[in-house]
C-alpha positions in Angstrom: -132.0 -135.6 -99.0 -132.2 -135.9 -102.8 -135.2 -137.6 -104.3 -135.3 -140.5 -106.8 -137.2 -140.5 -110.2 -138.7 -143.5 -111.8 -137.0 -145.8 -114.3 -138.2 -143.6 -117.1 -135.5 -141.0 -116.2 -132.6 -143.5 -116.0 -130.1 -142.9 -118.7 -128.2 -145.8 -120.3 -124.5 -145.6 -119.7 -122.4 -145.6 -122.9 -118.6 -145.6 -123.2 -118.1 -143.0 -125.9 -115.2 -141.0 -127.1 -115.6 -137.3 -126.5 -116.4 -135.6 -129.9 -114.4 -132.6 -130.9 -116.1 -129.2 -130.9 -115.3 -125.7 -131.8 -113.8 -124.8 -128.4 -111.9 -121.8 -127.2 -108.5 -122.3 -125.5 -108.8 -124.2 -122.2 -108.5 -121.9 -119.2 -107.6 -123.0 -115.6 -110.2 -121.9 -113.1 -107.9 -122.9 -110.2 -104.2 -122.0 -110.1 -103.4 -124.7 -107.5 -102.2 -122.3 -104.8 -104.9 -119.6 -104.2 -108.6 -119.1 -104.4 -108.3 -116.2 -106.8 -111.5 -116.0 -108.9 -113.5 -117.9 -106.2 -115.7 -116.8 -103.3 -117.4 -118.7 -100.5 -117.1 -119.6 -96.8 -113.3 -119.8 -96.3 -113.0 -119.5 -92.6 -114.2 -123.0 -91.6 -115.2 -124.8 -94.8 -113.0 -124.2 -97.9 -109.2 -124.1 -98.0 -106.3 -125.4 -100.2 -104.4 -128.6 -99.3 -101.7 -130.2 -101.5 -102.6 -128.2 -104.6 -106.4 -129.0 -104.3 -109.4 -127.1 -103.2 -110.8 -128.9 -100.1 -114.1 -128.6 -98.3 -115.4 -130.3 -95.2 -113.8 -132.5 -92.5 -113.7 -136.0 -91.3 -113.4 -134.9 -87.7 -116.9 -133.4 -87.3 -120.2 -133.4 -89.1 -120.4 -130.8 -91.8 -123.3 -128.6 -90.5 -124.8 -127.5 -93.8 -124.3 -127.3 -97.6 -121.5 -125.0 -98.6 -120.5 -123.9 -102.0 -117.3 -122.3 -103.3 -118.2 -120.4 -106.5 -116.5 -118.7 -109.3 -116.9 -114.9 -109.6 -117.3 -115.3 -113.4 -120.3 -116.7 -115.2 -120.3 -119.0 -118.2 -122.8 -120.1 -120.9 -121.8 -122.9 -123.3 -118.7 -124.7 -122.3 -116.8 -127.9 -121.5 -115.7 -128.1 -117.9 -113.2 -130.7 -116.6 -112.8 -131.4 -112.9 -110.8 -134.0 -110.9 -112.3 -134.8 -107.5 -112.0 -137.2 -104.5 -114.7 -137.7 -101.9 -113.8 -139.2 -98.4 -116.2 -140.4 -95.7 -119.0 -142.9 -95.2 -120.2 -144.1 -98.6 -123.8 -144.0 -97.4 -123.6 -140.4 -96.2 -120.9 -138.4 -97.9 -122.0 -136.2 -100.8 -120.7 -133.4 -102.9 -121.1 -132.0 -106.4 -120.1 -129.6 -109.1 -122.6 -126.8 -109.8 -122.9 -125.1 -113.2 -125.3 -122.6 -114.8 -125.9 -121.7 -111.2 -126.8 -118.6 -109.2 -126.2 -117.6 -105.6 -129.4 -117.2 -103.6 -129.2 -113.7 -102.1 -128.5 -113.6 -98.3 -128.3 -117.4 -98.2 -125.6 -120.1 -98.2 -127.5 -122.1 -100.9 -127.3 -121.8 -104.6 -129.8 -122.6 -107.4 -128.9 -124.5 -110.6 -127.6 -127.7 -112.1 -125.3 -130.1 -110.3 -123.1 -132.9 -111.5 -123.7 -135.0 -108.4 -121.0 -136.9 -106.3 -121.6 -139.5 -103.7 -124.2 -142.0 -102.3 -126.4 -143.3 -105.1 -126.1 -140.1 -107.1 -122.7 -140.5 -108.8 -122.8 -139.4 -112.4 -126.3 -137.9 -112.0 -127.7 -134.5 -113.0 -129.4 -132.9 -110.0 -131.4 -129.6 -109.9 -130.3 -127.8 -106.8 -132.8 -125.6 -104.9 -135.0 -125.3 -108.0 -136.9 -128.5 -108.8 -135.0 -130.3 -106.1 -134.8 -133.6 -107.9 -132.6 -135.8 -110.1 -133.2 -134.9 -113.8 -131.3 -137.8 -115.2 -129.1 -140.6 -113.9 -127.2 -143.6 -115.0 -127.9 -147.3 -114.3 -126.6 -148.0 -110.8 -125.2 -151.5 -111.6 -123.0 -150.2 -114.4 -122.2 -147.0 -112.5 -120.7 -148.9 -109.5 -118.0 -150.2 -111.8 -117.0 -146.6 -112.8 -116.7 -145.0 -109.3 -113.3 -144.9 -107.6 -114.3 -144.6 -103.9 -111.9 -142.5 -101.8 -109.7 -142.0 -104.9 -109.5 -139.5 -107.7 -112.4 -139.4 -110.3 -112.9 -137.2 -113.3 -116.0 -135.2 -114.5 -116.5 -133.7 -117.9 -119.5 -131.4 -118.1 -120.6 -130.1 -121.5 -123.3 -127.5 -122.0 -124.5 -126.6 -125.5 -127.7 -124.6 -125.5 -130.4 -126.8 -124.0 -128.3 -130.0 -124.1 -126.3 -131.1 -121.0 -123.9 -134.1 -121.0 -121.9 -135.6 -118.2 -119.0 -138.0 -118.4 -117.7 -139.8 -115.3 -114.3 -141.3 -115.7 -114.6 -141.2 -119.5 -118.1 -142.8 -119.7 -121.2 -140.8 -120.7 -123.7 -141.0 -117.8 -126.2 -138.2 -118.7 -127.4 -136.8 -122.0 -130.2 -134.4 -121.0 -132.1 -131.8 -122.9 -133.7 -129.0 -120.9 -137.3 -128.4 -122.1 -138.1 -125.4 -119.9 -137.0 -122.4 -121.8 -137.2 -120.2 -118.7 -134.3 -122.0 -117.1 -131.1 -119.9 -117.3 -128.4 -121.1 -119.7 -125.6 -119.1 -118.0 -124.3 -119.0 -114.5 -121.4 -119.5 -112.2 -119.5 -122.7 -111.5 -119.7 -124.0 -107.9 -118.0 -126.7 -105.8 -120.2 -128.3 -103.1 -119.7 -130.1 -99.8 -123.0 -131.5 -98.6 -124.0 -131.0 -95.0 -125.1 -133.7 -92.6 -122.1 -136.1 -92.6 -118.4 -136.3 -91.7 -117.1 -135.8 -95.2 -114.2 -134.2 -97.1 -114.0 -133.5 -100.8 -111.0 -132.5 -102.9 -111.2 -130.7 -106.3 -108.3 -130.0 -108.6 -107.3 -129.7 -112.3 -110.3 -127.5 -112.9 -110.4 -126.2 -116.5 -113.0 -124.7 -118.8 -113.2 -124.3 -122.6 -116.0 -122.0 -123.7 -117.8 -123.2 -126.8 -117.6 -120.5 -129.5 -120.9 -119.4 -131.2 -121.3 -120.8 -134.7 -120.7 -118.1 -137.3 -123.8 -116.9 -139.2 -124.0 -117.8 -142.8 
């Protein structure tokens, strides 16, 4: 189970417009009908339903964490994802991995996660590395943002050491990585968390890579 940090790591939630950046053309990472460009456990866990990538089931407990990951890696970008999580609100959990790596010969991954579910909505979690929440929004305000068992939107923006998350249009995390050894490139991954009867949908997945600033 994920760990909590003290109040010093809680990020104030601000409703802000998304500033314009020098972005490349938005590219879909999911075509709505196939898993081209993705890899993962597709026999029992991941499939396509109604134009969305779906993981998990409400008929049986999900046995372990599973991740469907892109075959391509990305560095600085703005990622947009629509998602819906079904299941017991106290147990169901999922997330969007980024700047992530597969752990060799293992079902787990290592990297940042925009968390989904339980008390972790809108939070930045460090999967299989520091294994803790790096930054999270105020819970009282957050509860007003979450659409339980309905479609929600994440915007994930990575620029160098700075990572920002928007949940349903509201900034929930503005985090700067201070460890220079942490990778700033990696794959995108979709998670279904083990240990509960849960089902997650992901769709409308697009990425805009941030162009490097021209040298003077």
